[in-house]
Every structure is written in C-alpha cells, then in structure tokens.
N, CA, C and O atoms as CSV, one atom per row, in Angstrom:
chain,resi,resn,atom,element,x,y,z
A,1,MET,N,N,153.967,92.605,167.988
A,1,MET,CA,C,154.596,91.784,168.476
A,1,MET,C,C,155.549,92.549,169.921
A,1,MET,O,O,155.893,93.697,170.202
A,2,GLN,N,N,155.700,91.254,170.540
A,2,GLN,CA,C,156.157,91.716,171.925
A,2,GLN,C,C,157.636,91.067,172.210
A,2,GLN,O,O,157.679,89.841,172.107
A,3,TYR,N,N,158.772,91.694,172.532
A,3,TYR,CA,C,159.946,90.180,172.277
A,3,TYR,C,C,160.280,91.068,173.807
A,3,TYR,O,O,160.209,92.291,173.932
A,4,GLN,N,N,160.822,89.628,175.366
A,4,GLN,CA,C,161.143,90.072,176.066
A,4,GLN,C,C,162.228,89.041,176.224
A,4,GLN,O,O,162.341,88.103,177.014
A,5,GLY,N,N,163.035,89.504,175.195
A,5,GLY,CA,C,164.619,88.864,175.262
A,5,GLY,C,C,165.395,89.717,175.928
A,5,GLY,O,O,165.067,89.766,177.113
A,6,LYS,N,N,166.299,90.417,175.649
A,6,LYS,CA,C,167.777,91.049,175.939
A,6,LYS,C,C,167.353,92.482,175.035
A,6,LYS,O,O,167.463,92.845,173.864
A,7,ARG,N,N,166.729,93.132,176.497
A,7,ARG,CA,C,167.136,94.974,175.933
A,7,ARG,C,C,167.726,95.295,174.279
A,7,ARG,O,O,167.304,95.881,173.282
A,8,ALA,N,N,168.939,94.535,174.673
A,8,ALA,CA,C,169.898,95.263,173.347
A,8,ALA,C,C,169.489,94.583,172.331
A,8,ALA,O,O,170.040,94.942,171.290
A,9,GLU,N,N,168.639,93.626,172.196
A,9,GLU,CA,C,168.237,92.789,170.918
A,9,GLU,C,C,167.070,93.711,170.333
A,9,GLU,O,O,166.122,94.027,171.051
A,10,GLN,N,N,167.146,94.028,169.331
A,10,GLN,CA,C,165.787,94.515,168.462
A,10,GLN,C,C,165.361,94.036,167.378
A,10,GLN,O,O,165.622,94.406,166.233
A,11,PRO,N,N,164.408,92.840,167.881
A,11,PRO,CA,C,164.333,91.970,166.102
A,11,PRO,C,C,163.099,92.716,165.604
A,11,PRO,O,O,162.838,93.745,166.227
A,12,PRO,N,N,162.527,92.483,164.889
A,12,PRO,CA,C,161.151,92.747,164.394
A,12,PRO,C,C,160.296,92.678,164.832
A,12,PRO,O,O,159.994,91.677,165.482
A,13,LEU,N,N,159.340,93.918,164.653
A,13,LEU,CA,C,158.037,93.382,165.993
A,13,LEU,C,C,156.613,93.574,165.034
A,13,LEU,O,O,155.472,93.584,165.496
A,14,ILE,N,N,156.876,93.682,163.996
A,14,ILE,CA,C,155.490,93.764,162.989
A,14,ILE,C,C,156.268,92.882,161.778
A,14,ILE,O,O,157.412,92.640,161.393
A,15,GLY,N,N,154.367,92.456,161.319
A,15,GLY,CA,C,154.576,91.632,160.171
A,15,GLY,C,C,153.575,91.508,159.467
A,15,GLY,O,O,152.424,91.730,159.845
A,16,LEU,N,N,153.917,91.136,158.358
A,16,LEU,CA,C,152.671,91.002,157.181
A,16,LEU,C,C,152.570,89.755,157.070
A,16,LEU,O,O,153.567,89.036,157.129
A,17,HIS,N,N,150.862,89.094,156.817
A,17,HIS,CA,C,151.056,87.348,156.841
A,17,HIS,C,C,149.227,87.312,155.714
A,17,HIS,O,O,148.107,87.771,155.938
A,18,ARG,N,N,149.653,86.754,154.899
A,18,ARG,CA,C,148.873,86.591,153.373
A,18,ARG,C,C,148.421,85.286,153.656
A,18,ARG,O,O,149.426,84.583,153.559
A,19,ARG,N,N,147.341,84.495,153.987
A,19,ARG,CA,C,147.395,82.758,153.454
A,19,ARG,C,C,148.025,81.946,152.084
A,19,ARG,O,O,147.986,81.825,150.859
A,20,GLY,N,N,148.675,81.468,153.448
A,20,GLY,CA,C,149.439,80.274,152.157
A,20,GLY,C,C,151.035,80.833,151.748
A,20,GLY,O,O,151.969,80.247,151.200
A,21,GLU,N,N,150.910,82.097,152.224
A,21,GLU,CA,C,152.171,82.592,152.256
A,21,GLU,C,C,153.061,82.354,154.032
A,21,GLU,O,O,152.468,82.149,155.091
A,22,ALA,N,N,154.861,82.492,153.802
A,22,ALA,CA,C,155.722,83.072,154.812
A,22,ALA,C,C,154.936,84.225,155.820
A,22,ALA,O,O,153.990,84.821,155.305
A,23,ILE,N,N,155.218,84.482,156.926
A,23,ILE,CA,C,154.785,85.740,157.557
A,23,ILE,C,C,156.435,86.492,157.034
A,23,ILE,O,O,157.585,86.069,156.912
A,24,HIS,N,N,155.802,87.673,156.858
A,24,HIS,CA,C,156.901,88.560,156.039
A,24,HIS,C,C,157.469,89.892,157.277
A,24,HIS,O,O,156.817,90.933,157.352
A,25,LEU,N,N,158.425,89.725,157.956
A,25,LEU,CA,C,158.655,90.496,159.548
A,25,LEU,C,C,159.666,91.801,158.811
A,25,LEU,O,O,160.657,91.801,158.080
A,26,LEU,N,N,158.791,92.886,159.466
A,26,LEU,CA,C,159.497,94.793,159.176
A,26,LEU,C,C,160.096,94.912,160.442
A,26,LEU,O,O,159.845,94.553,161.593
A,27,ARG,N,N,161.087,95.618,159.769
A,27,ARG,CA,C,161.723,96.665,160.340
A,27,ARG,C,C,161.701,97.985,160.154
A,27,ARG,O,O,162.093,98.522,159.118
A,28,ALA,N,N,161.362,98.429,160.888
A,28,ALA,CA,C,161.416,100.103,160.745
A,28,ALA,C,C,162.933,100.512,160.975
A,28,ALA,O,O,163.679,99.632,161.402
A,29,PRO,N,N,163.513,101.929,160.696
A,29,PRO,CA,C,164.590,102.148,160.751
A,29,PRO,C,C,165.193,102.624,162.257
A,29,PRO,O,O,164.560,103.164,163.164
A,30,VAL,N,N,166.536,102.272,162.230
A,30,VAL,CA,C,167.035,102.019,163.371
A,30,VAL,C,C,166.326,102.931,164.991
A,30,VAL,O,O,165.882,102.491,166.051
A,31,ASP,N,N,166.514,104.230,164.490
A,31,ASP,CA,C,166.018,105.043,165.846
A,31,ASP,C,C,164.672,104.803,166.182
A,31,ASP,O,O,164.160,104.761,167.300
A,32,ILE,N,N,164.028,104.611,164.773
A,32,ILE,CA,C,162.654,103.994,165.694
A,32,ILE,C,C,162.213,102.843,165.360
A,32,ILE,O,O,161.182,102.647,164.716
A,33,GLN,N,N,163.131,101.828,165.871
A,33,GLN,CA,C,162.916,100.609,166.397
A,33,GLN,C,C,163.193,100.136,167.679
A,33,GLN,O,O,162.699,99.339,168.477
A,34,LYS,N,N,164.472,101.148,167.591
A,34,LYS,CA,C,164.955,101.170,169.202
A,34,LYS,C,C,163.840,102.176,170.155
A,34,LYS,O,O,163.573,102.076,171.353
A,35,ARG,N,N,163.386,103.038,169.262
A,35,ARG,CA,C,162.265,103.951,170.335
A,35,ARG,C,C,161.170,102.580,171.080
A,35,ARG,O,O,160.638,102.456,172.183
A,36,MET,N,N,161.195,101.906,170.098
A,36,MET,CA,C,159.673,101.297,170.260
A,36,MET,C,C,160.067,100.270,171.250
A,36,MET,O,O,159.232,99.437,171.603
A,37,ARG,N,N,161.088,100.259,171.657
A,37,ARG,CA,C,161.608,99.370,172.883
A,37,ARG,C,C,160.938,98.186,172.681
A,37,ARG,O,O,160.012,98.118,173.490
A,38,ASN,N,N,161.003,97.017,171.810
A,38,ASN,CA,C,160.592,95.783,172.085
A,38,ASN,C,C,159.316,95.674,172.284
A,38,ASN,O,O,159.274,94.581,172.849
A,39,TYR,N,N,157.914,96.153,172.194
A,39,TYR,CA,C,156.928,96.429,172.521
A,39,TYR,C,C,155.614,97.379,171.569
A,39,TYR,O,O,155.564,98.574,171.281
A,40,CYS,N,N,154.691,96.274,171.285
A,40,CYS,CA,C,153.860,96.912,170.119
A,40,CYS,C,C,152.618,96.546,171.010
A,40,CYS,O,O,152.505,95.553,171.729
A,41,GLY,N,N,151.283,98.033,170.719
A,41,GLY,CA,C,150.334,97.722,171.486
A,41,GLY,C,C,149.256,96.995,170.627
A,41,GLY,O,O,148.740,95.885,170.498
A,42,SER,N,N,149.221,98.049,170.198
A,42,SER,CA,C,147.714,97.845,169.224
A,42,SER,C,C,147.839,98.201,167.287
A,42,SER,O,O,148.547,99.097,166.826
A,43,ALA,N,N,147.068,97.362,166.538
A,43,ALA,CA,C,147.357,97.337,164.800
A,43,ALA,C,C,146.309,98.179,164.561
A,43,ALA,O,O,145.697,98.476,165.588
A,44,CYS,N,N,145.856,98.711,163.451
A,44,CYS,CA,C,144.563,99.058,163.096
A,44,CYS,C,C,144.987,98.880,161.673
A,44,CYS,O,O,146.073,98.323,161.517
A,45,VAL,N,N,144.280,99.279,160.529
A,45,VAL,CA,C,144.220,99.228,159.290
A,45,VAL,C,C,143.134,100.629,158.667
A,45,VAL,O,O,142.056,100.823,159.229
A,46,ASP,N,N,143.377,101.112,158.023
A,46,ASP,CA,C,142.492,102.157,158.132
A,46,ASP,C,C,141.553,101.872,156.647
A,46,ASP,O,O,141.889,101.059,155.786
A,47,GLN,N,N,140.522,102.600,156.598
A,47,GLN,CA,C,138.930,101.905,155.992
A,47,GLN,C,C,139.640,101.362,154.846
A,47,GLN,O,O,139.627,100.131,154.834
A,48,PRO,N,N,140.424,102.058,153.616
A,48,PRO,CA,C,140.364,101.051,152.182
A,48,PRO,C,C,141.376,99.926,152.246
A,48,PRO,O,O,141.465,99.116,151.323
A,49,GLY,N,N,142.232,99.859,153.454
A,49,GLY,CA,C,142.684,98.544,154.087
A,49,GLY,C,C,144.357,98.669,153.162
A,49,GLY,O,O,144.994,97.735,152.675
A,50,LYS,N,N,144.780,100.444,153.165
A,50,LYS,CA,C,146.123,100.977,151.789
A,50,LYS,C,C,147.020,100.673,153.287
A,50,LYS,O,O,147.889,99.803,153.234
A,51,VAL,N,N,146.794,101.378,154.552
A,51,VAL,CA,C,147.673,102.143,155.696
A,51,VAL,C,C,147.550,101.696,156.550
A,51,VAL,O,O,146.440,101.888,157.046
A,52,TYR,N,N,148.485,100.835,157.326
A,52,TYR,CA,C,147.973,100.296,158.855
A,52,TYR,C,C,149.015,101.407,160.108
A,52,TYR,O,O,150.048,102.075,160.059
A,53,ALA,N,N,148.195,101.129,160.906
A,53,ALA,CA,C,149.092,101.938,162.063
A,53,ALA,C,C,149.343,100.771,163.152
A,53,ALA,O,O,148.575,99.809,163.144
A,54,VAL,N,N,150.644,100.844,164.304
A,54,VAL,CA,C,150.635,100.302,165.017
A,54,VAL,C,C,151.281,101.133,166.340
A,54,VAL,O,O,151.928,102.174,166.225
A,55,SER,N,N,151.059,100.653,167.254
A,55,SER,CA,C,151.401,101.686,168.325
A,55,SER,C,C,152.263,100.754,169.220
A,55,SER,O,O,152.255,99.523,169.218
A,56,SER,N,N,153.196,101.801,170.176
A,56,SER,CA,C,154.156,101.868,170.895
A,56,SER,C,C,154.271,102.384,172.150
A,56,SER,O,O,155.183,103.167,172.420
A,57,PRO,N,N,153.196,101.932,173.209
A,57,PRO,CA,C,153.119,102.712,173.993
A,57,PRO,C,C,154.332,103.337,174.806
A,57,PRO,O,O,154.575,104.515,175.068
A,58,ARG,N,N,155.194,101.869,175.200
A,58,ARG,CA,C,156.563,101.969,175.942
A,58,ARG,C,C,157.456,103.114,175.099
A,58,ARG,O,O,158.361,103.752,175.636
A,59,GLY,N,N,157.095,103.260,173.810
A,59,GLY,CA,C,158.510,104.516,172.886
A,59,GLY,C,C,157.914,105.600,172.608
A,59,GLY,O,O,158.491,106.516,172.023
A,60,GLY,N,N,156.491,105.663,173.043
A,60,GLY,CA,C,155.768,107.206,173.277
A,60,GLY,C,C,155.350,107.116,171.835
A,60,GLY,O,O,154.707,108.129,171.559
A,61,LEU,N,N,155.481,106.142,170.599
A,61,LEU,CA,C,154.997,106.317,169.907
A,61,LEU,C,C,154.123,105.603,168.596
A,61,LEU,O,O,154.152,104.374,168.660
A,62,VAL,N,N,153.392,106.123,167.482
A,62,VAL,CA,C,152.571,105.149,166.889
A,62,VAL,C,C,152.992,104.884,165.338
A,62,VAL,O,O,153.254,106.002,164.893
A,63,THR,N,N,153.124,104.188,164.605
A,63,THR,CA,C,154.206,103.686,163.228
A,63,THR,C,C,152.941,103.435,162.369
A,63,THR,O,O,151.869,102.918,162.684
A,64,PHE,N,N,153.381,103.959,161.173
A,64,PHE,CA,C,152.496,104.301,160.259
A,64,PHE,C,C,153.884,103.367,158.897
A,64,PHE,O,O,155.086,103.551,158.704
A,65,TRP,N,N,152.637,102.212,158.140
A,65,TRP,CA,C,153.009,101.123,157.325
A,65,TRP,C,C,152.490,101.359,155.998
A,65,TRP,O,O,151.616,102.217,156.123
A,66,ASP,N,N,152.614,100.974,154.634
A,66,ASP,CA,C,152.138,101.022,153.450
A,66,ASP,C,C,151.323,99.388,153.238
A,66,ASP,O,O,152.050,98.695,152.526
A,67,ALA,N,N,150.202,98.723,153.610
A,67,ALA,CA,C,149.699,97.737,154.016
A,67,ALA,C,C,149.785,96.980,152.598
A,67,ALA,O,O,149.368,95.853,152.865
A,68,ALA,N,N,150.170,97.020,150.971
A,68,ALA,CA,C,150.718,96.724,150.203
A,68,ALA,C,C,152.324,95.749,150.285
A,68,ALA,O,O,152.542,94.538,150.238
A,69,GLY,N,N,153.116,96.801,150.407
A,69,GLY,CA,C,154.579,96.030,150.802
A,69,GLY,C,C,155.320,96.078,152.068
A,69,GLY,O,O,156.409,95.529,152.237
A,70,GLY,N,N,154.526,96.926,153.169
A,70,GLY,CA,C,155.082,96.710,153.838
A,70,GLY,C,C,156.162,98.030,154.472
A,70,GLY,O,O,156.794,97.956,155.526
A,71,ASN,N,N,156.158,98.868,153.792
A,71,ASN,CA,C,157.578,100.377,154.164
A,71,ASN,C,C,156.704,100.724,154.720
A,71,ASN,O,O,155.486,100.580,154.608
A,72,TYR,N,N,157.457,101.300,155.478
A,72,TYR,CA,C,157.438,102.485,156.671
A,72,TYR,C,C,157.227,103.842,156.102
A,72,TYR,O,O,157.979,104.330,155.258
A,73,LEU,N,N,156.378,104.324,156.497
A,73,LEU,CA,C,155.616,105.620,155.866
A,73,LEU,C,C,156.021,106.764,157.267
A,73,LEU,O,O,156.259,107.918,156.911
A,74,GLY,N,N,156.050,106.654,157.846
A,74,GLY,CA,C,156.281,107.680,159.204
A,74,GLY,C,C,155.822,107.172,160.512
A,74,GLY,O,O,155.347,106.047,160.670
A,75,HIS,N,N,155.989,108.078,161.468
A,75,HIS,CA,C,155.437,107.852,163.020
A,75,HIS,C,C,154.863,109.432,163.736
A,75,HIS,O,O,155.195,110.565,163.389
A,76,ALA,N,N,153.914,109.024,164.821
A,76,ALA,CA,C,153.590,110.449,165.457
A,76,ALA,C,C,153.716,109.799,166.651
A,76,ALA,O,O,153.595,108.638,167.041
A,77,ASP,N,N,154.053,111.088,167.230
A,77,ASP,CA,C,154.652,110.616,168.592
A,77,ASP,C,C,153.893,111.439,169.548
A,77,ASP,O,O,153.708,112.639,169.748
A,78,VAL,N,N,153.386,109.879,170.261
A,78,VAL,CA,C,151.695,110.279,171.384
A,78,VAL,C,C,152.246,108.918,172.417
A,78,VAL,O,O,152.280,107.697,172.271
A,79,ALA,N,N,152.686,109.990,173.641
A,79,ALA,CA,C,153.019,109.585,174.688
A,79,ALA,C,C,151.956,108.811,175.351
A,79,ALA,O,O,150.839,109.140,175.749
A,80,ASP,N,N,152.695,107.525,175.365
A,80,ASP,CA,C,151.608,106.030,175.763
A,80,ASP,C,C,150.775,106.189,174.577
A,80,ASP,O,O,149.635,106.098,175.035
A,81,GLY,N,N,150.713,106.308,173.770
A,81,GLY,CA,C,149.833,106.526,172.820
A,81,GLY,C,C,149.560,104.295,172.676
A,81,GLY,O,O,150.464,103.518,172.984
A,82,CYS,N,N,148.451,103.927,172.270
A,82,CYS,CA,C,148.413,102.952,172.484
A,82,CYS,C,C,147.347,102.551,171.176
A,82,CYS,O,O,147.491,102.015,170.077
A,83,GLY,N,N,146.060,103.201,172.048
A,83,GLY,CA,C,144.916,103.089,171.148
A,83,GLY,C,C,144.469,103.328,169.945
A,83,GLY,O,O,144.739,104.494,169.657
A,84,ILE,N,N,143.980,102.852,169.197
A,84,ILE,CA,C,144.454,103.092,167.736
A,84,ILE,C,C,142.823,102.497,166.579
A,84,ILE,O,O,142.357,101.370,166.416
A,85,ILE,N,N,142.430,103.732,166.058
A,85,ILE,CA,C,141.213,102.977,165.189
A,85,ILE,C,C,140.942,103.493,163.862
A,85,ILE,O,O,141.522,104.560,163.661
A,86,ALA,N,N,140.309,103.112,162.987
A,86,ALA,CA,C,140.434,103.868,161.716
A,86,ALA,C,C,139.691,104.928,161.710
A,86,ALA,O,O,138.698,104.821,162.429
A,87,SER,N,N,139.845,106.242,160.980
A,87,SER,CA,C,138.425,107.342,161.371
A,87,SER,C,C,137.058,106.822,159.981
A,87,SER,O,O,135.836,106.708,160.075
A,88,GLY,N,N,137.818,106.663,159.043
A,88,GLY,CA,C,137.104,106.087,158.045
A,88,GLY,C,C,136.897,107.155,156.793
A,88,GLY,O,O,135.979,107.267,155.981
A,89,GLU,N,N,138.342,108.019,157.007
A,89,GLU,CA,C,138.751,108.170,156.096
A,89,GLU,C,C,140.023,108.025,155.785
A,89,GLU,O,O,140.834,108.096,156.708
A,90,PRO,N,N,140.509,107.784,154.398
A,90,PRO,CA,C,141.812,107.140,154.037
A,90,PRO,C,C,142.920,107.686,154.568
A,90,PRO,O,O,143.230,108.876,154.505
A,91,GLY,N,N,143.659,106.615,155.212
A,91,GLY,CA,C,144.524,107.308,155.755
A,91,GLY,C,C,144.987,108.066,157.362
A,91,GLY,O,O,146.083,108.246,157.894
A,92,GLU,N,N,143.759,108.341,157.728
A,92,GLU,CA,C,143.190,109.059,158.666
A,92,GLU,C,C,142.891,108.036,159.944
A,92,GLU,O,O,141.906,107.337,159.707
A,93,PHE,N,N,143.531,107.759,161.315
A,93,PHE,CA,C,143.755,107.421,162.486
A,93,PHE,C,C,143.188,108.366,163.586
A,93,PHE,O,O,143.473,109.540,163.350
A,94,LEU,N,N,142.590,108.211,164.526
A,94,LEU,CA,C,142.387,108.665,165.831
A,94,LEU,C,C,143.270,107.564,167.041
A,94,LEU,O,O,142.900,106.393,167.126
A,95,LEU,N,N,144.268,108.009,167.796
A,95,LEU,CA,C,144.495,107.915,168.701
A,95,LEU,C,C,144.625,108.028,170.044
A,95,LEU,O,O,144.676,109.160,170.525
A,96,SER,N,N,144.696,106.945,170.838
A,96,SER,CA,C,144.627,107.360,171.973
A,96,SER,C,C,146.064,107.098,173.310
A,96,SER,O,O,147.009,106.310,173.284
A,97,SER,N,N,145.747,107.919,174.135
A,97,SER,CA,C,147.248,108.316,174.913
A,97,SER,C,C,146.225,107.497,176.237
A,97,SER,O,O,144.996,107.530,176.306
A,98,GLY,N,N,147.233,106.760,177.246
A,98,GLY,CA,C,147.096,106.168,178.462
A,98,GLY,C,C,147.101,107.503,179.247
A,98,GLY,O,O,146.462,107.614,180.293
A,99,GLN,N,N,147.905,108.612,178.675
A,99,GLN,CA,C,147.352,110.037,179.696
A,99,GLN,C,C,146.328,110.820,179.428
A,99,GLN,O,O,146.264,112.000,179.771
A,100,GLY,N,N,145.215,110.026,178.613
A,100,GLY,CA,C,144.631,110.982,178.318
A,100,GLY,C,C,143.660,111.688,177.207
A,100,GLY,O,O,142.466,111.986,177.205
A,101,GLY,N,N,144.821,111.829,176.180
A,101,GLY,CA,C,144.293,112.574,175.077
A,101,GLY,C,C,143.945,111.559,174.172
A,101,GLY,O,O,144.173,110.350,174.230
A,102,VAL,N,N,143.309,112.285,173.255
A,102,VAL,CA,C,143.127,111.285,171.934
A,102,VAL,C,C,143.355,112.664,170.895
A,102,VAL,O,O,143.221,113.848,171.205
A,103,TYR,N,N,143.640,112.238,169.922
A,103,TYR,CA,C,144.355,112.866,168.761
A,103,TYR,C,C,143.980,112.032,167.094
A,103,TYR,O,O,143.947,110.808,166.967
A,104,ARG,N,N,143.807,112.721,166.306
A,104,ARG,CA,C,143.890,112.526,164.504
A,104,ARG,C,C,144.534,112.869,163.882
A,104,ARG,O,O,144.873,114.041,163.721
A,105,TYR,N,N,144.992,111.678,163.201
A,105,TYR,CA,C,146.450,111.501,162.386
A,105,TYR,C,C,146.200,111.336,161.005
A,105,TYR,O,O,145.383,110.456,160.734
A,106,GLN,N,N,146.729,112.004,160.002
A,106,GLN,CA,C,145.899,111.992,159.371
A,106,GLN,C,C,147.628,111.812,157.785
A,106,GLN,O,O,148.336,112.760,157.443
A,107,LEU,N,N,147.716,110.708,157.375
A,107,LEU,CA,C,148.684,110.947,156.337
A,107,LEU,C,C,148.134,111.727,154.894
A,107,LEU,O,O,147.104,111.402,154.302
A,108,ALA,N,N,148.783,112.495,154.601
A,108,ALA,CA,C,148.825,113.244,153.396
A,108,ALA,C,C,149.765,113.363,152.611
A,108,ALA,O,O,150.540,114.320,152.605
A,109,GLY,N,N,149.815,112.097,151.619
A,109,GLY,CA,C,151.065,111.936,150.878
A,109,GLY,C,C,152.031,111.139,151.411
A,109,GLY,O,O,151.853,109.925,151.515
A,110,LYS,N,N,153.532,111.944,151.933
A,110,LYS,CA,C,154.478,111.356,152.849
A,110,LYS,C,C,154.439,112.200,154.172
A,110,LYS,O,O,155.228,111.998,155.094
A,111,VAL,N,N,153.569,113.056,154.193
A,111,VAL,CA,C,153.627,114.077,154.991
A,111,VAL,C,C,152.318,113.862,156.111
A,111,VAL,O,O,151.233,114.097,155.580
A,112,MET,N,N,152.231,113.441,157.620
A,112,MET,CA,C,151.658,113.519,158.181
A,112,MET,C,C,151.450,114.447,159.257
A,112,MET,O,O,152.305,114.929,160.000
A,113,ARG,N,N,149.853,114.692,159.246
A,113,ARG,CA,C,149.455,115.749,160.398
A,113,ARG,C,C,148.943,115.795,161.350
A,113,ARG,O,O,148.874,114.633,161.749
A,114,GLN,N,N,148.495,116.444,162.045
A,114,GLN,CA,C,148.024,115.661,163.676
A,114,GLN,C,C,146.602,117.135,162.892
A,114,GLN,O,O,146.731,118.068,162.099
A,115,ILE,N,N,145.413,116.576,163.688
A,115,ILE,CA,C,144.084,117.514,163.042
A,115,ILE,C,C,143.895,117.302,164.339
A,115,ILE,O,O,143.903,116.239,164.960
A,116,PRO,N,N,143.617,119.064,164.929
A,116,PRO,CA,C,143.467,119.419,166.858
A,116,PRO,C,C,142.050,118.708,166.841
A,116,PRO,O,O,141.494,118.793,165.746
A,117,ILE,N,N,141.430,118.105,167.707
A,117,ILE,CA,C,140.541,117.559,168.427
A,117,ILE,C,C,139.853,118.439,169.583
A,117,ILE,O,O,140.743,118.784,170.360
A,118,ASP,N,N,138.690,118.895,169.957
A,118,ASP,CA,C,138.421,119.838,170.966
A,118,ASP,C,C,138.798,118.836,172.603
A,118,ASP,O,O,138.151,117.880,173.029
A,119,SER,N,N,139.639,119.273,173.024
A,119,SER,CA,C,140.210,119.084,173.998
A,119,SER,C,C,139.853,119.093,175.717
A,119,SER,O,O,140.278,118.519,176.719
A,120,ASN,N,N,138.403,120.503,175.253
A,120,ASN,CA,C,137.543,120.700,176.157
A,120,ASN,C,C,136.555,119.927,176.483
A,120,ASN,O,O,135.661,120.448,177.150
A,121,SER,N,N,136.438,118.595,176.143
A,121,SER,CA,C,135.080,118.335,176.128
A,121,SER,C,C,135.166,117.386,177.543
A,121,SER,O,O,134.127,116.728,177.608
A,122,GLY,N,N,136.049,117.106,178.674
A,122,GLY,CA,C,135.836,117.098,179.448
A,122,GLY,C,C,136.011,115.486,180.013
A,122,GLY,O,O,135.975,115.114,181.186
A,123,PHE,N,N,136.267,114.439,178.457
A,123,PHE,CA,C,136.285,112.972,178.163
A,123,PHE,C,C,137.920,113.366,178.486
A,123,PHE,O,O,138.594,114.349,178.179
A,124,HIS,N,N,138.286,111.883,179.401
A,124,HIS,CA,C,139.739,111.608,178.756
A,124,HIS,C,C,140.113,110.437,178.391
A,124,HIS,O,O,139.491,109.634,179.087
A,125,TRP,N,N,140.692,109.984,177.783
A,125,TRP,CA,C,141.108,108.590,177.224
A,125,TRP,C,C,141.945,107.865,177.631
A,125,TRP,O,O,142.741,108.316,178.455
A,126,ASP,N,N,142.058,106.383,177.158
A,126,ASP,CA,C,143.395,105.304,177.667
A,126,ASP,C,C,143.627,105.094,176.807
A,126,ASP,O,O,143.212,105.516,175.728
A,127,ASN,N,N,144.769,103.980,177.212
A,127,ASN,CA,C,144.706,103.576,175.936
A,127,ASN,C,C,144.572,102.043,174.841
A,127,ASN,O,O,145.343,101.334,174.193
A,128,HIS,N,N,142.553,102.133,175.251
A,128,HIS,CA,C,142.258,101.244,174.315
A,128,HIS,C,C,141.040,101.675,173.380
A,128,HIS,O,O,140.524,102.701,173.824
A,129,MET,N,N,140.695,101.413,172.734
A,129,MET,CA,C,139.839,102.418,171.045
A,129,MET,C,C,139.267,101.520,170.670
A,129,MET,O,O,139.778,100.517,170.171
A,130,ALA,N,N,138.116,101.720,170.843
A,130,ALA,CA,C,137.004,101.063,169.615
A,130,ALA,C,C,135.881,101.204,169.108
A,130,ALA,O,O,134.799,101.141,169.690
A,131,ARG,N,N,136.172,101.486,167.518
A,131,ARG,CA,C,134.911,102.411,167.080
A,131,ARG,C,C,133.300,101.548,167.116
A,131,ARG,O,O,133.131,100.414,166.668
A,132,VAL,N,N,132.393,102.274,167.663
A,132,VAL,CA,C,130.531,101.784,167.637
A,132,VAL,C,C,130.096,102.563,166.622
A,132,VAL,O,O,128.913,102.535,166.285
C-alpha cells in the first residue's frame, strides 16, 4: 500500500487477506518500516506460495514475508528496486531496479543470498517485470 499522510506517521503498508476474514495488517521492524518511506511498489508470491516479496523503491529495498503467518523474514537492498517476479524455485525471486539492474535473490532458511546474473548482457531493466 501507499500512505500519503504526514511523513512522521508510518502505518503498516502490507496486509494479508483471506476470503471471509478481515485484513491482517503487517508491520516490518521499526528500522525497515521507516526505510519503506510509506510506499510499496510491487508484490509477488513465490512458486509454492510460501513466501512473498514486497518492493519499496523509495526506500531502496525489497522485503520478504512468510505467507502463512505474515512474519517478516528479511530484506534485500536494491536501489530503486520495484519489479519482482517469482523465479519458479521456492523462495527465489528476480528483482529489477529502475537503475537498470536485475538481481536473483534466494531465501535459504533465514539467510538471504544474492545470486549473480550476467550484467554484461547489454540489457537494462526498469521497475516493472512480468514472467512470460
């Protein structure tokens, strides 16, 4: 979600909803919530539906969450990172930056690791992605 009120206010920006239930709003740890700068750009669920990623391009990060309980799992620093797609592997996402980069991130247990992608391809990415 996006919040366009006072900058000092930092309401939850992410929510889970199941049919017939109320929306369950989630809050990241204080430092991460502040970095999100009241704006989320994209959201995506991994292939098995157990982890989801939410980008915050203004804050230069992508957050990762447990789909079952809504627990915060960690984040990846991606300057102007907005685009997200599931790679097809559990807990793995491709993230794009408005500055032209594309990154593969994998959650291995509680550890997040960046998997290098050939940056000499000549392609430059923007802040939107779609799996075709």
